[in-house]
C-alpha positions as CSV (number, residue, x, y, z in Angstrom):
1,M,2.2,35.6,-16.0
2,F,2.8,33.0,-13.3
3,D,0.1,30.4,-13.1
4,P,0.4,28.4,-9.7
5,D,-2.1,25.8,-10.9
6,K,0.7,24.8,-13.8
7,L,2.8,23.3,-11.0
8,H,2.9,19.4,-10.9
9,E,1.8,18.2,-7.5
10,Y,2.6,14.7,-6.0
11,V,1.1,13.8,-2.8
12,G,2.3,11.0,-0.7
13,V,3.2,9.5,2.8
14,F,6.8,9.2,4.3
15,H,7.8,6.7,7.0
16,I,5.9,3.4,6.6
17,H,7.1,0.1,8.5
18,T,6.6,-3.4,7.1
19,T,7.1,-7.0,8.3
20,D,10.8,-6.3,7.7
21,S,11.0,-4.7,11.0
22,D,7.9,-3.8,13.4
23,G,5.1,-3.5,11.0
24,T,2.3,-5.7,10.4
25,K,1.8,-5.7,6.5
26,D,4.5,-6.4,3.6
27,H,5.3,-4.2,1.0
28,D,2.9,-5.5,-1.7
29,Y,0.0,-5.1,0.6
30,I,0.7,-1.5,1.2
31,I,1.5,-0.7,-2.2
32,N,-1.8,-2.0,-3.4
33,L,-3.3,0.1,-0.9
34,A,-1.6,3.3,-1.7
35,Q,-2.7,2.7,-5.3
36,K,-6.3,2.3,-4.2
37,Y,-5.9,5.8,-2.5
38,N,-4.5,7.4,-5.6
39,L,-1.3,8.3,-3.8
40,D,1.7,9.5,-5.9
41,F,4.4,8.2,-3.9
42,I,5.3,6.3,-0.6
43,T,8.5,5.6,1.4
44,F,9.2,2.6,3.3
45,N,11.7,3.0,6.3
46,D,12.0,-0.1,8.3
47,H,14.4,-0.2,11.2
48,M,18.1,-0.8,10.2
49,T,17.3,-2.8,7.1
50,L,17.1,-2.5,3.3
51,A,16.0,-6.2,3.0
52,H,13.6,-5.0,0.2
53,K,15.3,-2.3,-1.5
54,D,14.6,-4.0,-4.7
55,K,10.7,-3.0,-4.3
56,E,11.8,0.6,-5.3
57,G,10.5,1.8,-8.6
58,W,7.3,3.1,-10.6
59,Y,4.0,1.0,-9.9
60,G,2.0,2.5,-12.5
61,K,1.6,6.0,-11.3
62,L,3.0,5.5,-7.7
63,L,6.6,6.1,-7.1
64,V,7.8,3.7,-4.3
65,L,11.0,4.6,-2.5
66,V,12.8,2.5,0.1
67,G,15.2,3.9,2.6
68,Y,15.5,2.8,6.2
69,E,15.4,4.1,9.8
70,H,18.7,4.5,11.6
71,E,19.0,4.8,15.3
72,D,22.0,5.1,17.6
73,P,23.2,2.6,20.0
74,E,20.9,3.8,22.6
75,G,17.8,3.4,20.2
76,K,17.4,7.3,20.0
77,N,18.2,9.8,17.5
78,H,16.3,8.2,14.6
79,Y,17.3,9.2,11.2
80,L,15.3,8.4,8.0
81,I,18.1,7.6,5.3
82,F,17.5,7.3,1.6
83,G,19.8,7.0,-1.3
84,V,22.4,4.5,0.3
85,D,23.1,0.9,-0.8
86,K,23.6,-0.7,2.6
87,V,22.7,0.1,6.2
88,L,25.3,2.2,8.0
89,P,27.4,0.5,11.0
90,A,25.0,0.5,14.1
91,D,27.5,2.0,16.4
92,M,27.8,5.3,14.6
93,T,26.9,8.3,16.4
94,P,24.1,10.9,15.0
95,A,26.8,13.2,13.7
96,E,28.7,10.3,12.0
97,Y,25.6,9.0,10.3
98,V,24.3,12.2,9.4
99,R,27.7,12.9,7.9
100,R,28.0,9.7,6.1
101,T,24.7,9.9,4.6
102,R,25.6,13.3,2.9
103,Q,29.1,12.2,2.0
104,V,27.8,9.3,-0.1
105,G,25.1,11.3,-1.8
106,G,22.0,10.2,0.2
107,F,19.2,12.0,1.8
108,G,18.2,12.2,5.8
109,I,15.4,13.4,7.8
110,I,15.3,13.7,11.4
111,A,12.5,11.7,12.7
112,H,9.8,12.5,15.6
113,P,12.5,15.0,16.9
114,D,10.5,16.0,20.1
115,E,8.7,12.9,21.5
116,R,7.5,13.2,25.0
117,R,5.3,10.6,26.5
118,D,4.8,8.3,29.6
119,F,3.9,5.1,27.8
120,P,6.2,2.3,29.0
121,R,5.4,-0.1,25.8
122,F,6.3,2.8,23.4
123,P,9.1,4.9,25.3
124,P,9.8,8.2,23.6
125,L,12.7,8.5,21.0
126,P,13.5,12.0,20.5
127,W,16.4,13.5,18.6
128,T,18.8,14.8,21.4
129,D,22.0,15.9,19.4
130,W,21.3,19.3,17.9
131,S,24.8,20.0,17.6
132,V,24.7,18.0,14.5
133,R,24.8,19.6,11.1
134,G,24.1,18.5,7.5
135,F,20.6,17.1,8.0
136,D,18.3,17.6,5.1
137,G,15.0,17.5,6.7
138,I,12.9,17.2,9.9
139,E,9.7,15.4,10.4
140,I,7.4,18.5,11.5
141,W,4.4,16.2,12.2
142,N,4.7,12.5,12.9
143,H,1.2,10.8,13.3
144,M,2.2,7.8,15.5
145,S,4.2,10.3,17.8
146,A,1.4,12.7,18.2
147,W,-1.0,10.3,18.7
148,L,1.0,8.3,21.5
149,E,1.7,11.5,23.2
150,G,-2.1,12.3,23.3
151,I,-3.0,8.8,24.7
152,A,-0.5,9.1,27.4
153,Q,-2.5,12.0,28.6
154,G,-5.4,10.1,29.9
155,N,-7.7,9.9,27.1
156,K,-7.1,6.4,26.2
157,L,-10.2,5.1,25.0
158,K,-11.1,8.2,23.0
159,Y,-7.6,8.2,21.3
160,L,-7.9,4.4,20.5
161,L,-11.5,4.8,18.8
162,N,-10.6,8.0,16.9
163,P,-6.9,8.1,15.7
164,R,-7.4,10.5,13.1
165,K,-10.1,12.9,14.4
166,L,-8.2,14.2,17.6
167,L,-4.9,15.1,15.9
168,S,-4.9,18.9,16.2
169,A,-1.5,20.4,15.4
170,P,2.4,19.5,15.4
171,P,4.4,20.1,18.5
172,Q,5.2,23.7,19.0
173,E,8.7,23.0,20.0
174,T,9.3,21.3,16.7
175,L,7.9,24.2,14.7
176,R,9.8,26.8,16.9
177,R,13.2,24.7,16.1
178,W,12.5,24.3,12.4
179,D,11.8,28.1,11.9
180,K,14.9,29.0,13.9
181,I,17.1,26.5,11.8
182,S,15.5,27.7,8.6
183,L,16.9,31.5,9.4
184,R,20.2,29.8,8.7
185,R,19.6,27.4,5.8
186,R,16.9,25.3,4.0
187,V,15.9,22.5,5.9
188,V,12.6,20.6,4.5
189,G,9.7,20.0,6.8
190,I,7.8,16.9,6.1
191,G,4.9,15.1,7.6
192,S,4.7,11.3,8.3
193,A,2.6,8.4,9.2
194,D,5.2,6.4,11.0
195,A,2.9,3.6,9.9
196,H,2.9,0.1,11.6
197,G,-0.4,-1.0,11.7
198,F,-0.2,-1.8,15.5
199,R,-2.8,-4.0,17.5
200,L,-3.4,-3.0,20.8
201,K,-5.6,-4.4,23.7
202,I,-8.5,-2.0,24.7
203,L,-9.6,-2.0,28.4
204,G,-7.7,-5.3,28.6
205,I,-10.5,-7.0,26.8
206,F,-10.2,-7.1,23.4
207,R,-7.5,-6.1,20.6
208,R,-7.9,-3.6,17.9
209,T,-5.7,-2.3,14.9
210,V,-5.5,1.0,16.1
211,F,-3.8,2.4,13.0
212,P,-4.5,0.1,9.9
213,Y,-2.6,1.2,7.1
214,K,-5.6,2.5,5.2
215,V,-5.9,5.1,8.4
216,E,-2.3,6.0,8.0
217,L,-2.4,6.7,4.3
218,N,-5.4,9.0,4.8
219,S,-3.8,11.0,7.6
220,I,-0.6,13.2,7.5
221,R,0.7,13.6,3.9
222,T,3.4,15.4,2.4
223,H,2.8,17.3,-1.1
224,I,5.9,17.8,-3.4
225,L,5.7,20.8,-6.1
226,T,7.7,20.5,-9.4
227,K,7.8,22.9,-12.3
228,R,8.1,19.8,-14.6
229,E,6.7,16.2,-14.6
230,L,8.7,13.5,-12.8
231,P,10.6,11.5,-15.3
232,K,9.3,8.1,-16.2
233,D,12.8,6.6,-15.7
234,F,12.8,5.6,-12.1
235,A,16.4,6.8,-11.4
236,A,15.9,10.1,-12.9
237,A,12.6,10.4,-11.0
238,K,14.2,9.4,-7.7
239,E,16.9,12.1,-8.1
240,K,14.3,14.7,-9.2
241,F,12.3,13.8,-6.0
242,F,15.0,14.4,-3.5
243,R,16.3,17.4,-5.4
244,T,13.0,19.0,-4.9
245,L,12.7,18.1,-1.4
246,R,16.2,19.7,-0.9
247,Q,14.8,22.8,-2.3
248,C,11.9,22.7,0.2
249,R,9.4,22.7,-2.3
250,A,6.7,20.9,-0.2
251,F,3.9,21.5,2.2
252,I,2.3,19.2,4.8
253,S,-1.4,18.4,5.0
254,N,-3.8,16.5,7.5
255,H,-6.1,14.7,5.0
256,R,-8.6,14.3,7.8
257,W,-9.5,17.8,7.5
258,G,-9.8,17.9,3.7
259,D,-7.9,17.0,0.5
260,A,-5.2,19.7,0.0
261,R,-4.3,19.0,-3.3
262,G,-4.4,22.4,-5.1
263,F,-3.0,24.4,-2.1
264,R,-0.3,27.0,-3.3
265,F,1.8,29.6,-1.5
266,W,3.8,31.8,-3.7
267,A,5.6,35.3,-3.6
268,Q,5.2,37.6,-6.6
269,T,6.1,41.1,-7.9
270,P,5.2,42.3,-11.4
271,S,8.4,40.9,-12.9
272,R,9.3,38.2,-10.6
273,Y,7.7,35.2,-8.7
274,A,8.9,32.5,-6.0
275,I,7.2,29.2,-5.3
276,V,7.5,27.8,-1.9
277,G,11.0,26.9,-1.1
278,D,12.5,29.7,-3.2
279,S,14.2,33.0,-2.4
280,I,13.1,36.3,-3.8
281,N,14.2,40.1,-3.0
282,V,12.4,42.4,-1.0
283,N,10.6,44.8,-2.8
284,S,7.9,47.4,-2.2
285,K,5.4,45.6,-4.6
286,L,6.3,42.1,-3.1
287,A,3.3,40.1,-2.0
288,L,2.6,36.8,-0.6
289,F,-0.3,34.7,-2.1
290,V,-2.3,31.7,-0.7
291,K,-4.7,29.7,-2.7
292,A,-6.5,26.8,-1.0
293,P,-9.1,24.3,-2.3
294,Q,-11.4,25.1,0.8
295,E,-11.9,27.8,3.2
296,A,-9.8,28.1,6.4
297,E,-8.1,30.4,8.7
298,I,-4.7,31.3,7.1
299,V,-2.0,32.4,9.4
300,L,1.2,34.1,7.9
301,I,4.3,33.5,9.9
302,R,7.5,35.2,9.6
303,N,10.8,34.3,11.2
304,G,8.7,32.0,13.7
305,E,6.2,34.9,14.7
306,R,2.5,35.2,13.6
307,V,2.4,38.5,11.6
308,S,-1.0,38.4,9.8
309,S,-4.2,36.2,9.1
310,A,-7.2,36.0,7.0
311,R,-9.9,33.8,6.6
312,G,-11.0,32.2,3.2
313,S,-10.0,30.1,0.4
314,S,-7.4,32.6,-0.6
315,A,-5.3,35.6,0.8
316,K,-2.7,38.3,-0.1
317,F,-0.2,39.7,2.3
318,P,2.4,42.5,1.7
319,A,5.8,41.3,2.5
320,K,8.0,44.5,3.0
321,R,10.5,43.0,5.4
322,P,13.2,40.2,4.8
323,G,12.7,37.0,6.5
324,V,11.4,33.3,6.1
325,Y,7.7,33.3,5.7
326,R,5.5,30.3,5.8
327,V,1.9,29.7,6.1
328,E,-0.4,27.5,8.6
329,L,-4.2,26.9,7.5
330,W,-6.5,25.9,10.4
331,R,-10.0,24.2,9.9
332,E,-12.3,23.5,13.1
333,G,-9.3,24.6,15.5
334,K,-7.0,22.1,14.0
335,V,-4.1,22.4,11.5
336,W,-4.8,21.5,8.1
337,I,-1.9,22.6,6.0
338,I,1.7,23.8,6.8
339,S,3.9,25.2,4.1
340,N,7.5,25.1,3.8
341,H,9.2,28.5,3.7
342,I,9.7,31.1,1.2
343,R,12.8,33.4,1.9
344,V,12.7,37.2,1.2
345,T,16.0,38.6,1.2
346,V,17.7,42.1,0.8
347,P,19.3,42.6,-2.7
348,R,22.9,42.2,-2.8
349,G,25.0,45.1,-2.2
350,S,22.4,47.2,-0.7
351,R,23.8,46.7,2.7
352,N,26.5,45.6,4.8
353,G,29.4,46.6,1.9
354,G,28.0,44.5,-0.8
355,K,26.9,41.3,1.4
356,T,23.5,39.8,1.3
357,N,21.3,40.4,4.4
358,S,20.2,37.1,6.2
359,P,16.4,36.5,6.2
360,S,16.7,36.9,10.1
361,T,17.0,40.6,9.8
362,N,14.7,42.3,12.6
363,S,13.9,38.6,13.8
364,R,12.5,38.6,17.3
365,G,12.0,34.8,17.4
366,R,8.7,32.9,17.7
367,G,5.9,34.7,19.4
368,K,3.9,32.6,22.0
369,N,0.7,32.9,19.9
370,A,2.4,32.0,16.3
371,G,0.4,29.6,14.5
372,R,-2.4,29.2,17.1
373,N,-6.0,29.4,16.0
374,R,-8.0,32.4,16.7
375,K,-11.6,32.3,16.9
């Protein structure tokens, strides 16, 4: 009998900048802070530098990973790169650095893909080349991007004083894009801080650190699920960490709306089960299960469309059609948790002359109300 509580959960924060680029604190300060908040992992991604790659390793129970943030010659198409020994050439195109990362066995995540704002000091830096293939993940929710987009809409003082409270949901455009890509292949969705510890002038009078690192480490988090503990050997732990991400065994949470540790999303029949990121054959007895540490509105999404919902700390949904399924949990009108997908497939040989049907069977795209809160 499958017991979801036996999975090992690792909670951490992606995409942190230091004084090696445009951050305001050094690695040691941030590592100590992450330990204070009982995080299991953090990743450093300074712009175009691996100057402190030697900071990688285990710090007690904290796994520290050092990658970097690559950009194209125009300063756009940012890509979080891990698992490389040196920074790739600055004149590469997005297709080239995505391909090179994969060729050398690295791991890459598209950063803040759909940034839109009118803020001269911090211009938008979206991902523009969607013809590129081979990226491993997408930042579904980037705290800094979401905040800057909100502040550009005219609520400056409110956003400056409440950098977490007003964070409501990831960009719908990004979710639609991720759902569409996931019909074809696995692409892990992560949440990130994009932490810098910026100081901004408020009302032209005084300066305030809008996003101190202690705020960023307690906002958008990513949770990794493994069937066995990460090894104590750092090299083995790092390999397993990124292998787990490639399998999409992860979910995203906004810690502002509650500690999401213990959330689980899985599929099960009397004889089989699949955790988030896995595939399972469609079956008349197949159901999708959700377990959460607190009550929420639980929204089931298939192939980008909202198909069902429930309220509570647990839910069970029938899964009678193939597709890629994920869930969103909402609290107080704001997104709390977003899971990665479970792929429900047609058994091999049942149709198309022995070929396995794609999860996109009968897909109609993302409905206009998909994932939105219903009161």
